TORNU-425296 format. One record per residue: residue in one letter; chain; x, y, z of N, C-alpha, C in turn; residue number from 1. Coordinates in steps of 0.02 Angstrom, whole numbers, plus 50000, padded with zeros to 5 digits. Last residue first. Layout:
N
[pt "A" "A" [X Y Z] [X Y Z] [X Y Z] NUM]
...
//
This chain:
320
[pt "A" "A" [48499 50171 49951] [48541 50139 49900] [48529 50063 49900] 320]
[pt "H" "A" [48433 50234 50051] [48392 50211 49995] [48433 50173 49943] 319]
[pt "I" "A" [48525 50280 50140] [48480 50226 50164] [48439 50197 50107] 318]
[pt "C" "A" [48693 50307 50096] [48623 50324 50082] [48579 50266 50104] 317]
[pt "R" "A" [48838 50303 50053] [48810 50332 50114] [48738 50355 50099] 316]
[pt "V" "A" [48919 50158 49987] [48873 50214 49978] [48847 50237 50045] 315]
[pt "M" "A" [49047 50066 49899] [49017 50089 49962] [48975 50151 49951] 314]
[pt "H" "A" [49118 49928 49825] [49074 49985 49811] [49037 50004 49876] 313]
[pt "N" "A" [49184 49809 49825] [49224 49870 49830] [49183 49934 49820] 312]
[pt "E" "A" [49075 49713 49837] [49141 49701 49866] [49182 49766 49875] 311]
[pt "S" "A" [48928 49810 49875] [48962 49755 49840] [49033 49753 49866] 310]
[pt "I" "A" [48891 49896 49968] [48836 49865 49931] [48862 49812 49883] 309]
[pt "A" "A" [48942 49951 50127] [48960 49915 50066] [48897 49886 50034] 308]
[pt "R" "A" [48911 50117 50189] [48905 50045 50192] [48919 50013 50125] 307]
[pt "L" "A" [48923 50245 50294] [48950 50225 50229] [48954 50149 50229] 306]
[pt "P" "A" [48765 50281 50378] [48836 50258 50376] [48857 50245 50304] 305]
[pt "P" "A" [48669 50431 50393] [48677 50363 50364] [48750 50343 50363] 304]
[pt "M" "A" [48625 50511 50539] [48674 50511 50485] [48682 50441 50457] 303]
[pt "E" "A" [48444 50515 50564] [48513 50504 50585] [48560 50507 50525] 302]
[pt "K" "A" [48326 50571 50514] [48327 50541 50581] [48397 50532 50607] 301]
[pt "K" "A" [48306 50614 50387] [48322 50665 50437] [48323 50637 50508] 300]
[pt "C" "A" [48265 50509 50310] [48332 50536 50296] [48354 50588 50348] 299]
[pt "E" "A" [48135 50483 50340] [48185 50440 50370] [48255 50469 50363] 298]
[pt "S" "A" [48063 50566 50257] [48071 50587 50327] [48123 50545 50363] 297]
[pt "T" "A" [48160 50559 50103] [48100 50546 50144] [48112 50571 50214] 296]
[pt "A" "A" [48221 50598 49939] [48225 50603 50012] [48157 50590 50045] 295]
[pt "I" "A" [48240 50599 49805] [48208 50540 49833] [48208 50541 49910] 294]
[pt "S" "A" [48307 50713 49768] [48240 50702 49738] [48204 50642 49767] 293]
[pt "C" "A" [48394 50823 49875] [48384 50755 49851] [48312 50745 49825] 292]
[pt "R" "A" [48424 50935 49942] [48431 50938 49869] [48413 50872 49835] 291]
[pt "D" "A" [48413 50906 50075] [48375 50964 50049] [48379 50971 49973] 290]
[pt "V" "A" [48504 50796 50094] [48431 50787 50098] [48392 50844 50066] 289]
[pt "F" "A" [48636 50789 50105] [48611 50802 50037] [48534 50805 50037] 288]
[pt "R" "A" [48669 50752 50231] [48682 50822 50212] [48657 50839 50142] 287]
[pt "C" "A" [48577 50659 50347] [48604 50661 50279] [48610 50733 50254] 286]
[pt "W" "A" [48611 50730 50510] [48578 50682 50466] [48606 50691 50396] 285]
[pt "P" "A" [48650 50835 50594] [48668 50766 50611] [48629 50714 50572] 284]
[pt "K" "A" [48705 50967 50480] [48657 50937 50526] [48676 50864 50540] 283]
[pt "F" "A" [48799 51113 50448] [48795 51040 50446] [48747 51015 50500] 282]
[pt "D" "A" [48819 51249 50444] [48750 51225 50439] [48744 51150 50435] 281]
[pt "E" "A" [48951 51276 50443] [48913 51301 50500] [48842 51276 50501] 280]
[pt "I" "A" [48990 51231 50321] [49007 51189 50379] [48971 51212 50442] 279]
[pt "S" "A" [48855 51256 50205] [48914 51280 50240] [48928 51234 50300] 278]
[pt "P" "A" [48795 51140 50079] [48789 51175 50143] [48856 51199 50171] 277]
[pt "V" "A" [48788 51174 49907] [48821 51134 49958] [48816 51172 50025] 276]
[pt "N" "A" [48624 51226 49849] [48696 51234 49858] [48723 51186 49910] 275]
[pt "G" "A" [48493 51206 49721] [48520 51220 49787] [48595 51224 49788] 274]
[pt "Q" "A" [48486 51079 49592] [48457 51135 49628] [48488 51143 49697] 273]
[pt "I" "A" [48597 51046 49471] [48575 51020 49536] [48549 51080 49576] 272]
[pt "T" "A" [48547 51049 49296] [48583 51075 49355] [48559 51038 49418] 271]
[pt "K" "A" [48560 51029 49119] [48534 51008 49184] [48577 51037 49240] 270]
[pt "L" "A" [48528 51137 48982] [48577 51106 49026] [48545 51089 49093] 269]
[pt "R" "A" [48404 51096 48862] [48424 51140 48916] [48473 51103 48961] 268]
[pt "K" "A" [48450 51041 48696] [48419 51032 48762] [48445 51083 48812] 267]
[pt "L" "A" [48521 51054 48583] [48451 51073 48578] [48415 51068 48645] 266]
[pt "Q" "A" [48643 51002 48610] [48640 51074 48597] [48568 51099 48594] 265]
[pt "S" "A" [48621 50867 48617] [48630 50904 48680] [48625 50979 48670] 264]
[pt "E" "A" [48616 50831 48481] [48555 50827 48521] [48561 50868 48585] 263]
[pt "H" "A" [48749 50848 48443] [48698 50890 48412] [48634 50891 48454] 262]
[pt "T" "A" [48857 50846 48588] [48825 50815 48530] [48773 50863 48503] 261]
[pt "P" "A" [48956 50858 48704] [48945 50904 48648] [48919 50869 48585] 260]
[pt "L" "A" [48887 50821 48859] [48921 50791 48801] [48905 50834 48739] 259]
[pt "H" "A" [48900 50863 49022] [48879 50890 48957] [48920 50860 48901] 258]
[pt "I" "A" [48834 50796 49166] [48891 50792 49119] [48867 50813 49051] 257]
[pt "I" "A" [48723 50789 49244] [48741 50856 49219] [48805 50856 49177] 256]
[pt "E" "A" [48712 50657 49282] [48661 50684 49237] [48681 50751 49207] 255]
[pt "K" "A" [48815 50641 49374] [48820 50607 49309] [48771 50637 49259] 254]
[pt "L" "A" [48765 50714 49481] [48827 50736 49448] [48834 50704 49379] 253]
[pt "A" "A" [48655 50633 49513] [48644 50701 49489] [48706 50729 49454] 252]
[pt "M" "A" [48720 50517 49555] [48674 50514 49498] [48664 50583 49468] 251]
[pt "T" "A" [48784 50568 49667] [48824 50543 49611] [48782 50540 49548] 250]
[pt "Y" "A" [48670 50597 49744] [48715 50651 49724] [48759 50630 49665] 249]
[pt "P" "A" [48610 50472 49767] [48575 50522 49727] [48619 50580 49704] 248]
[pt "H" "A" [48719 50333 49744] [48699 50389 49786] [48664 50441 49743] 247]
[pt "C" "A" [48751 50245 49641] [48696 50227 49687] [48676 50283 49733] 246]
[pt "P" "A" [48800 50210 49475] [48801 50258 49530] [48740 50246 49575] 245]
[pt "N" "A" [48854 50108 49378] [48803 50095 49429] [48807 50144 49487] 244]
[pt "L" "A" [48947 50156 49288] [48894 50114 49263] [48837 50104 49313] 243]
[pt "S" "A" [49032 50239 49365] [49007 50263 49300] [48947 50222 49276] 242]
[pt "I" "A" [49059 50165 49480] [49029 50232 49486] [49000 50256 49420] 241]
[pt "D" "A" [49113 50044 49431] [49057 50045 49478] [49021 50112 49476] 240]
[pt "S" "A" [49219 50092 49353] [49164 50058 49320] [49103 50055 49365] 239]
[pt "V" "A" [49303 50146 49448] [49274 50192 49400] [49216 50158 49363] 238]
[pt "S" "A" [49261 50075 49610] [49300 50077 49548] [49266 50123 49499] 237]
[pt "G" "A" [49210 50185 49745] [49214 50121 49711] [49259 50127 49650] 236]
[pt "K" "A" [49101 50278 49852] [49167 50262 49827] [49168 50192 49796] 235]
[pt "E" "A" [49004 50411 49915] [49008 50351 49874] [49080 50340 49853] 234]
[pt "V" "A" [49023 50509 50007] [48955 50483 50000] [48953 50421 49956] 233]
[pt "I" "A" [49131 50567 50125] [49129 50524 50067] [49058 50496 50063] 232]
[pt "Q" "A" [49103 50738 50180] [49102 50665 50189] [49110 50629 50122] 231]
[pt "G" "A" [49085 50873 50162] [49140 50851 50204] [49143 50776 50217] 230]
[pt "G" "A" [48978 50882 50071] [48970 50905 50140] [49023 50879 50187] 229]
[pt "Y" "A" [49036 50750 49975] [48984 50801 49983] [48979 50819 50056] 228]
[pt "M" "A" [49132 50658 49855] [49126 50692 49919] [49070 50744 49918] 227]
[pt "V" "A" [49173 50505 49789] [49126 50561 49781] [49116 50593 49849] 226]
[pt "L" "A" [49313 50431 49726] [49281 50452 49788] [49235 50510 49771] 225]
[pt "V" "A" [49362 50298 49619] [49327 50363 49626] [49302 50371 49698] 224]
[pt "Q" "A" [49500 50227 49526] [49453 50226 49582] [49423 50295 49591] 223]
[pt "D" "A" [49562 50263 49407] [49546 50193 49418] [49493 50185 49473] 222]
[pt "V" "A" [49542 50402 49288] [49558 50371 49352] [49539 50297 49353] 221]
[pt "H" "A" [49502 50476 49173] [49573 50476 49193] [49591 50436 49255] 220]
[pt "D" "A" [49367 50484 49140] [49415 50473 49086] [49487 50461 49109] 219]
[pt "F" "A" [49300 50514 49257] [49288 50449 49225] [49341 50433 49174] 218]
[pt "I" "A" [49341 50648 49276] [49364 50595 49322] [49356 50526 49290] 217]
[pt "L" "A" [49268 50712 49176] [49342 50713 49174] [49370 50657 49217] 216]
[pt "G" "A" [49139 50691 49227] [49159 50665 49161] [49234 50661 49154] 215]
[pt "L" "A" [49139 50762 49346] [49136 50689 49349] [49156 50658 49282] 214]
[pt "D" "A" [49221 50895 49401] [49195 50870 49338] [49197 50794 49337] 213]
[pt "H" "A" [49290 50944 49502] [49218 50948 49511] [49182 50918 49450] 212]
[pt "S" "A" [49436 50850 49559] [49398 50889 49510] [49325 50894 49530] 211]
[pt "I" "A" [49595 50780 49582] [49537 50812 49613] [49502 50856 49563] 210]
[pt "L" "A" [49685 50636 49578] [49659 50689 49535] [49595 50716 49565] 209]
[pt "I" "A" [49826 50566 49636] [49759 50584 49659] [49737 50644 49618] 208]
[pt "M" "A" [49933 50437 49574] [49907 50505 49571] [49838 50510 49603] 207]
[pt "A" "A" [50094 50354 49562] [50023 50355 49580] [49999 50428 49580] 206]
[pt "M" "A" [50208 50321 49427] [50188 50361 49485] [50113 50353 49498] 205]
[pt "N" "A" [50301 50294 49324] [50272 50241 49365] [50247 50269 49432] 204]
[pt "N" "A" [50343 50391 49237] [50376 50389 49302] [50349 50335 49349] 203]
[pt "K" "A" [50258 50367 49128] [50331 50367 49118] [50368 50358 49184] 202]
[pt "A" "A" [50129 50382 49182] [50150 50318 49154] [50226 50313 49149] 201]
[pt "K" "A" [50135 50517 49221] [50119 50465 49271] [50143 50397 49246] 200]
[pt "L" "A" [50157 50579 49099] [50209 50582 49151] [50198 50529 49204] 199]
[pt "S" "A" [50033 50553 49035] [50096 50525 49007] [50152 50526 49058] 198]
[pt "K" "A" [49942 50620 49119] [49935 50549 49105] [50000 50518 49080] 197]
[pt "L" "A" [49988 50752 49113] [49986 50716 49177] [49983 50641 49166] 196]
[pt "L" "A" [49965 50777 48975] [50033 50779 49002] [50037 50741 49069] 195]
[pt "S" "A" [49826 50774 48970] [49865 50725 48931] [49936 50720 48957] 194]
[pt "L" "A" [49802 50884 49052] [49778 50818 49072] [49815 50763 49035] 193]
[pt "I" "A" [49859 50987 48975] [49884 50974 49043] [49864 50904 49065] 192]
[pt "Q" "A" [49781 50981 48857] [49853 50970 48854] [49881 50952 48922] 191]
[pt "A" "A" [49653 51012 48905] [49665 50946 48874] [49739 50930 48871] 190]
[pt "Q" "A" [49678 51144 48947] [49655 51093 48994] [49671 51023 48967] 189]
[pt "I" "A" [49704 51207 48826] [49759 51199 48874] [49741 51147 48926] 188]
[pt "T" "A" [49573 51203 48771] [49630 51173 48736] [49688 51158 48783] 187]
[pt "V" "A" [49496 51276 48865] [49482 51205 48852] [49541 51170 48819] 186]
[pt "D" "A" [49596 51380 48976] [49547 51369 48922] [49546 51295 48903] 185]
[pt "L" "A" [49598 51378 49155] [49632 51370 49091] [49580 51359 49036] 184]
[pt "A" "A" [49537 51379 49278] [49552 51444 49248] [49591 51439 49183] 183]
[pt "T" "A" [49599 51219 49323] [49556 51276 49339] [49582 51339 49306] 182]
[pt "T" "A" [49672 51105 49307] [49653 51141 49246] [49607 51199 49259] 181]
[pt "P" "A" [49694 51039 49428] [49752 51068 49393] [49735 51107 49330] 180]
[pt "E" "A" [49629 51003 49556] [49597 51040 49502] [49649 51076 49459] 179]
[pt "D" "A" [49768 50950 49620] [49707 50981 49646] [49677 51028 49593] 178]
[pt "A" "A" [49851 50810 49615] [49835 50863 49568] [49767 50892 49587] 177]
[pt "I" "A" [49978 50734 49696] [49909 50758 49707] [49898 50817 49661] 176]
[pt "L" "A" [50077 50594 49665] [50063 50664 49646] [49990 50679 49659] 175]
[pt "L" "A" [50192 50486 49737] [50121 50504 49732] [50115 50578 49717] 174]
[pt "N" "A" [50326 50478 49731] [50289 50416 49717] [50215 50430 49708] 173]
[pt "P" "A" [50422 50609 49651] [50377 50584 49703] [50343 50519 49682] 172]
[pt "G" "A" [50548 50670 49596] [50524 50603 49581] [50478 50575 49634] 171]
[pt "S" "A" [50583 50800 49612] [50615 50752 49657] [50588 50681 49649] 170]
[pt "L" "A" [50504 50865 49513] [50577 50867 49511] [50610 50814 49553] 169]
[pt "L" "A" [50367 50879 49515] [50395 50815 49492] [50471 50811 49497] 168]
[pt "A" "A" [50334 51006 49555] [50308 50950 49594] [50342 50884 49577] 167]
[pt "M" "A" [50393 51081 49454] [50418 51088 49522] [50396 51029 49565] 166]
[pt "A" "A" [50313 51045 49345] [50385 51028 49344] [50413 51030 49415] 165]
[pt "L" "A" [50193 51103 49388] [50197 51031 49380] [50270 51008 49380] 164]
[pt "A" "A" [50227 51238 49384] [50206 51208 49447] [50210 51132 49445] 163]
[pt "I" "A" [50250 51247 49246] [50305 51260 49293] [50289 51228 49361] 162]
[pt "R" "A" [50122 51223 49199] [50174 51176 49182] [50235 51185 49228] 161]
[pt "Q" "A" [50059 51337 49248] [50037 51271 49272] [50088 51217 49257] 160]
[pt "K" "A" [50124 51434 49174] [50133 51433 49247] [50113 51365 49275] 159]
[pt "M" "A" [50074 51403 49048] [50145 51396 49060] [50160 51393 49135] 158]
[pt "G" "A" [49938 51435 49062] [49957 51366 49048] [50030 51353 49062] 157]
[pt "G" "A" [49950 51575 49084] [49922 51531 49135] [49941 51459 49125] 156]
[pt "S" "A" [50114 51636 49027] [50042 51626 49021] [50017 51580 49076] 155]
[pt "L" "A" [50240 51739 49105] [50216 51676 49078] [50140 51674 49074] 154]
[pt "E" "A" [50281 51847 49175] [50298 51846 49104] [50272 51784 49068] 153]
[pt "H" "A" [50257 51826 49306] [50211 51871 49271] [50224 51873 49196] 152]
[pt "P" "A" [50364 51740 49349] [50297 51714 49337] [50251 51760 49296] 151]
[pt "Y" "A" [50512 51782 49251] [50473 51786 49313] [50401 51763 49298] 150]
[pt "Q" "A" [50652 51692 49173] [50594 51737 49174] [50558 51734 49241] 149]
[pt "D" "A" [50752 51599 49166] [50769 51664 49195] [50711 51713 49197] 148]
[pt "F" "A" [50687 51492 49105] [50720 51481 49169] [50734 51548 49204] 147]
[pt "R" "A" [50651 51529 48976] [50599 51531 49029] [50631 51526 49099] 146]
[pt "I" "A" [50770 51498 48910] [50748 51568 48915] [50698 51575 48972] 145]
[pt "T" "A" [50775 51361 48922] [50832 51400 48947] [50814 51474 48954] 144]
[pt "P" "A" [50654 51318 48861] [50662 51315 48934] [50721 51355 48961] 143]
[pt "S" "A" [50570 51334 48738] [50629 51375 48754] [50643 51376 48830] 142]
[pt "S" "A" [50414 51274 48804] [50456 51293 48748] [50512 51339 48771] 141]
[pt "I" "A" [50375 51141 48905] [50387 51213 48905] [50435 51230 48848] 140]
[pt "G" "A" [50340 51005 48930] [50317 51040 48871] [50325 51114 48869] 139]
[pt "V" "A" [50396 50936 49031] [50326 50955 49040] [50301 51000 48983] 138]
[pt "E" "A" [50527 50923 48983] [50486 50863 48989] [50412 50880 48997] 137]
[pt "N" "A" [50578 51051 48997] [50569 51024 48930] [50521 50964 48930] 136]
[pt "M" "A" [50584 51053 49134] [50543 51102 49100] [50528 51079 49029] 135]
[pt "M" "A" [50680 50952 49155] [50611 50941 49177] [50563 50990 49143] 134]
[pt "E" "A" [50792 51015 49101] [50770 50952 49073] [50697 50938 49092] 133]
[pt "I" "A" [50802 51122 49189] [50787 51136 49118] [50763 51072 49083] 132]
[pt "C" "A" [50835 51051 49305] [50773 51090 49302] [50753 51105 49230] 131]
[pt "R" "A" [50961 50998 49272] [50905 50953 49286] [50838 50989 49281] 130]
[pt "K" "A" [51033 51118 49258] [51027 51072 49202] [50967 51025 49211] 129]
[pt "K" "A" [51026 51167 49389] [50996 51205 49334] [50985 51160 49274] 128]
[pt "A" "A" [51100 51070 49457] [51029 51079 49472] [50993 51116 49416] 127]
[pt "D" "A" [51224 51093 49401] [51193 51027 49392] [51118 51031 49404] 126]
[pt "Q" "A" [51245 51224 49444] [51244 51209 49372] [51211 51142 49358] 125]
[pt "F" "A" [51244 51210 49586] [51193 51250 49552] [51189 51232 49478] 124]
[pt "R" "A" [51265 51040 49643] [51292 51106 49626] [51240 51143 49585] 123]
[pt "M" "A" [51162 50956 49762] [51184 50966 49693] [51214 51036 49685] 122]
[pt "W" "A" [51088 50851 49861] [51147 50893 49865] [51176 50900 49794] 121]
[pt "T" "A" [50908 50855 49872] [50970 50828 49844] [51027 50878 49854] 120]
[pt "H" "A" [50800 50919 49925] [50804 50846 49933] [50869 50816 49907] 119]
[pt "L" "A" [50812 51052 49899] [50785 51033 49965] [50796 50959 49978] 118]
[pt "T" "A" [50846 51064 49767] [50901 51059 49815] [50877 51047 49886] 117]
[pt "L" "A" [50718 51077 49704] [50761 51019 49692] [50813 51010 49746] 116]
[pt "A" "A" [50669 51199 49746] [50629 51139 49756] [50671 51076 49749] 115]
[pt "E" "A" [50772 51283 49700] [50760 51277 49772] [50721 51213 49787] 114]
[pt "V" "A" [50754 51271 49561] [50816 51248 49592] [50808 51237 49667] 113]
[pt "L" "A" [50628 51333 49548] [50637 51263 49530] [50700 51233 49563] 112]
[pt "Q" "A" [50659 51463 49587] [50610 51425 49624] [50615 51350 49610] 111]
[pt "S" "A" [50751 51501 49491] [50772 51500 49561] [50723 51459 49604] 110]
[pt "G" "A" [50671 51495 49373] [50728 51451 49383] [50749 51445 49456] 109]
[pt "V" "A" [50579 51600 49389] [50556 51531 49385] [50612 51482 49401] 108]
[pt "S" "A" [50634 51724 49508] [50631 51696 49441] [50607 51624 49445] 107]
[pt "L" "A" [50530 51806 49627] [50586 51761 49612] [50578 51733 49542] 106]
[pt "V" "A" [50416 51874 49649] [50477 51913 49650] [50540 51870 49638] 105]
[pt "P" "A" [50305 51786 49653] [50310 51835 49597] [50376 51873 49594] 104]
[pt "N" "A" [50311 51615 49677] [50331 51679 49708] [50342 51731 49652] 103]
[pt "L" "A" [50168 51516 49643] [50235 51538 49623] [50249 51606 49654] 102]
[pt "S" "A" [50039 51498 49681] [50087 51451 49709] [50159 51467 49689] 101]
[pt "S" "A" [49963 51589 49612] [49977 51604 49682] [50026 51555 49713] 100]
[pt "A" "A" [49961 51527 49486] [49988 51595 49493] [50006 51610 49565] 99]
[pt "S" "A" [49897 51405 49500] [49969 51404 49490] [50000 51473 49500] 98]
[pt "D" "A" [49779 51344 49587] [49796 51413 49566] [49871 51418 49560] 97]
[pt "Q" "A" [49779 51211 49624] [49735 51232 49570] [49750 51302 49545] 96]
[pt "F" "A" [49942 51136 49649] [49884 51173 49671] [49843 51198 49612] 95]
[pt "V" "A" [50010 50982 49660] [50002 51037 49612] [49937 51073 49630] 94]
[pt "I" "A" [50116 50898 49775] [50051 50925 49757] [50057 50981 49706] 93]
[pt "S" "A" [50189 50739 49826] [50194 50808 49803] [50126 50832 49780] 92]
[pt "M" "A" [50279 50622 49919] [50213 50647 49901] [50217 50720 49883] 91]
[pt "L" "A" [50414 50597 49931] [50367 50541 49928] [50299 50562 49901] 90]
[pt "K" "A" [50462 50731 49896] [50500 50669 49885] [50455 50609 49880] 89]
[pt "G" "A" [50365 50828 49922] [50406 50833 49862] [50443 50768 49846] 88]
[pt "R" "A" [50371 50791 50090] [50343 50835 50039] [50391 50841 49980] 87]
[pt "I" "A" [50466 50717 50165] [50406 50685 50137] [50380 50726 50078] 86]
[pt "S" "A" [50562 50796 50215] [50585 50736 50180] [50527 50699 50146] 85]
[pt "K" "A" [50490 50892 50280] [50527 50912 50220] [50551 50852 50180] 84]
[pt "L" "A" [50443 50835 50396] [50397 50839 50339] [50433 50857 50274] 83]
[pt "Q" "A" [50542 50856 50489] [50535 50790 50460] [50491 50790 50398] 82]
[pt "A" "A" [50518 50991 50522] [50581 50972 50491] [50576 50903 50457] 81]
[pt "S" "A" [50391 50981 50581] [50400 51022 50520] [50464 51003 50484] 80]
[pt "S" "A" [50364 50808 50629] [50378 50878 50643] [50387 50915 50577] 79]
[pt "L" "A" [50231 50687 50609] [50297 50714 50593] [50303 50788 50611] 78]
[pt "S" "A" [50106 50634 50622] [50147 50636 50683] [50215 50668 50671] 77]
[pt "L" "A" [50049 50630 50497] [50022 50678 50545] [50063 50683 50609] 76]
[pt "V" "A" [50115 50525 50429] [50128 50595 50411] [50107 50643 50466] 75]
[pt "D" "A" [50189 50384 50464] [50132 50422 50490] [50145 50496 50480] 74]
[pt "I" "A" [50239 50276 50337] [50260 50332 50380] [50198 50373 50400] 73]
[pt "G" "A" [50198 50181 50245] [50203 50162 50314] [50222 50217 50363] 72]
[pt "E" "A" [50188 50255 50126] [50239 50202 50132] [50252 50183 50205] 71]
[pt "I" "A" [50102 50364 50220] [50132 50358 50154] [50191 50311 50160] 70]
[pt "K" "A" [49957 50381 50314] [50020 50346 50308] [50041 50341 50235] 69]
[pt "V" "A" [49863 50467 50425] [49883 50469 50355] [49951 50437 50350] 68]
[pt "E" "A" [49725 50448 50537] [49795 50441 50520] [49805 50442 50445] 67]
[pt "G" "A" [49613 50521 50663] [49631 50486 50602] [49706 50482 50591] 66]
[pt "S" "A" [49556 50683 50721] [49570 50612 50728] [49592 50583 50661] 65]
[pt "D" "A" [49567 50820 50704] [49535 50794 50764] [49551 50721 50775] 64]
[pt "V" "A" [49677 50939 50655] [49658 50870 50640] [49631 50841 50705] 63]
[pt "R" "A" [49629 51110 50629] [49660 51058 50670] [49635 50989 50647] 62]
[pt "S" "A" [49642 51286 50597] [49622 51218 50578] [49659 51168 50623] 61]
[pt "N" "A" [49690 51415 50616] [49618 51405 50616] [49596 51335 50593] 60]
[pt "A" "A" [49831 51409 50629] [49793 51460 50665] [49718 51444 50669] 59]
[pt "K" "A" [49890 51318 50544] [49881 51299 50614] [49836 51347 50653] 58]
[pt "P" "A" [49830 51275 50385] [49854 51328 50429] [49839 51313 50502] 57]
[pt "L" "A" [49882 51116 50317] [49828 51159 50343] [49857 51213 50388] 56]
[pt "L" "A" [49970 51025 50271] [49979 51093 50249] [49925 51140 50274] 55]
[pt "K" "A" [49991 50885 50276] [49994 50925 50337] [50009 50999 50320] 54]
[pt "L" "A" [49961 50814 50167] [50029 50840 50170] [50040 50884 50232] 53]
[pt "L" "A" [49828 50785 50190] [49873 50729 50175] [49946 50750 50181] 52]
[pt "S" "A" [49766 50908 50200] [49776 50869 50261] [49827 50813 50250] 51]
[pt "L" "A" [49752 50946 50068] [49800 50983 50110] [49815 50945 50175] 50]
[pt "A" "A" [49650 50855 50031] [49716 50853 49999] [49769 50888 50042] 49]
[pt "T" "A" [49543 50898 50110] [49569 50830 50117] [49640 50825 50089] 48]
[pt "L" "A" [49525 51023 50055] [49542 51017 50127] [49571 50948 50141] 47]
[pt "S" "A" [49484 50991 49927] [49549 51023 49937] [49572 51018 50009] 46]
[pt "K" "A" [49355 50929 49960] [49407 50896 49921] [49477 50925 49934] 45]
[pt "G" "A" [49243 50980 50020] [49297 50957 50064] [49355 50924 50027] 44]
[pt "S" "A" [49143 51043 49951] [49130 50974 49972] [49184 50946 50018] 43]
[pt "G" "A" [49167 51166 49898] [49141 51164 49967] [49127 51094 49992] 42]
[pt "S" "A" [49118 51130 49733] [49158 51173 49778] [49126 51174 49847] 41]
[pt "E" "A" [49066 50956 49713] [49062 51028 49701] [49109 51066 49748] 40]
[pt "G" "A" [49174 50816 49673] [49121 50849 49711] [49120 50923 49695] 39]
[pt "V" "A" [49295 50684 49678] [49251 50729 49642] [49196 50756 49688] 38]
[pt "I" "A" [49448 50612 49657] [49404 50639 49709] [49361 50693 49676] 37]
[pt "G" "A" [49522 50466 49591] [49487 50529 49578] [49444 50549 49636] 36]
[pt "L" "A" [49678 50389 49587] [49616 50397 49625] [49585 50465 49607] 35]
[pt "T" "A" [49775 50280 49499] [49749 50347 49499] [49682 50348 49535] 34]
[pt "E" "A" [49922 50182 49542] [49850 50190 49535] [49831 50264 49532] 33]
[pt "S" "A" [50056 50161 49570] [50037 50170 49500] [49962 50179 49489] 32]
[pt "P" "A" [50016 50083 49725] [50067 50108 49679] [50041 50107 49607] 31]
[pt "Q" "A" [49851 50128 49787] [49902 50079 49772] [49956 50110 49727] 30]
[pt "V" "A" [49776 50214 49916] [49800 50220 49847] [49857 50169 49838] 29]
[pt "S" "A" [49624 50220 50014] [49693 50200 50003] [49711 50208 49929] 28]
[pt "F" "A" [49522 50301 50140] [49534 50274 50073] [49607 50254 50068] 27]
[pt "S" "A" [49411 50392 50237] [49455 50333 50234] [49461 50310 50162] 26]
[pt "I" "A" [49344 50509 50337] [49376 50502 50272] [49426 50444 50274] 25]
[pt "D" "A" [49263 50559 50442] [49256 50489 50420] [49285 50480 50350] 24]
[pt "E" "A" [49250 50730 50390] [49247 50677 50440] [49240 50609 50407] 23]
[pt "I" "A" [49282 50906 50381] [49281 50840 50349] [49282 50787 50403] 22]
[pt "A" "A" [49243 51004 50475] [49237 51017 50403] [49240 50954 50361] 21]
[pt "Q" "A" [49171 51046 50623] [49202 50991 50588] [49189 50998 50513] 20]
[pt "H" "A" [49210 51201 50694] [49161 51162 50657] [49198 51106 50620] 19]
[pt "W" "A" [49234 51309 50831] [49260 51254 50791] [49203 51214 50759] 18]
[pt "V" "A" [49231 51485 50838] [49193 51423 50850] [49219 51368 50803] 17]
[pt "G" "A" [49297 51601 50802] [49310 51572 50868] [49272 51509 50885] 16]
[pt "R" "A" [49257 51621 50669] [49239 51670 50722] [49244 51639 50791] 15]
[pt "I" "A" [49289 51458 50643] [49256 51515 50612] [49230 51561 50667] 14]
[pt "S" "A" [49405 51332 50624] [49380 51383 50670] [49351 51442 50630] 13]
[pt "I" "A" [49380 51166 50571] [49399 51234 50553] [49367 51282 50603] 12]
[pt "S" "A" [49438 50996 50586] [49393 51051 50605] [49424 51118 50585] 11]
[pt "V" "A" [49439 50834 50516] [49472 50899 50522] [49420 50952 50539] 10]
[pt "A" "A" [49474 50662 50515] [49425 50714 50532] [49463 50779 50546] 9]
[pt "L" "A" [49496 50502 50447] [49522 50571 50452] [49465 50619 50465] 8]
[pt "D" "A" [49495 50359 50442] [49452 50397 50489] [49476 50469 50499] 7]
[pt "R" "A" [49646 50339 50360] [49595 50307 50401] [49561 50357 50446] 6]
[pt "V" "A" [49735 50312 50214] [49703 50364 50255] [49646 50330 50294] 5]
[pt "E" "A" [49883 50265 50139] [49824 50241 50176] [49799 50295 50222] 4]
[pt "L" "A" [49979 50237 49996] [49948 50286 50041] [49888 50255 50074] 3]
[pt "L" "A" [50031 50108 49954] [50070 50170 49951] [50044 50222 50000] 2]
[pt "M" "A" [50042 49940 50000] [50000 50000 50000] [50044 50063 50000] 1]
//
């Protein structure tokens, strides 16, 4: 097992009051496997990703319970100094906003070199050569010129490639891609996703792909976690979730996948009515109940457990 997460629960402080933001999060990732985490904004996807690398701000967040193990190492018990050997080396992350993840006052090259030398003892010239090779590998044109440029001189797609190069420099065993195509146009999105797929295969690397687009997830992963209201509401293989979705939320996400066919252009786009609840409004029963088309009074009696309906397929719904 490469990554194992058990019973993870995290709270966030809002105006001095602690609210549980994610709870009962358990999953695993095998070597070379791709896990997809899908859900609307506010479902807890990015919070889960940040928890895996212990990147949550200490001022207003805390881990209440659970464990995160990468190659048997308990990440949550490590000190800040010990975490440096984990981040980037065993597990790395590409953030959804590449512009804010790069320092605007440092050249691209200096940031790449710093990311590399955190884990290896290399002379500057050797490190520069390796960084330029990686820039070329992620499809950056004229890498020797880009090396000395600053983030503001690059396009959004180029910045995302720089962020990807930075995450891959130390050869991580697991890459977390947190909505890596946000704010990019459709053509660049397709290029980035194709690049991720080829780099994963070339480096024999596992990946966690986070997205709000279930169609995208179906095309690129092996296993799927569907999150809503800070919980896993359904999980299983991509075939289980795509062919036999059992939670009403997963069904709704599947229905709003837009396929660019002639018939679809003549139909009104489907939506899910309502919004994901704020963590301040979480109730002790099913969190999808107010948006669910099959909800009954039973759904407001207690929180449904995440239960198995087949060997590897689990659902949090009393009607499943």
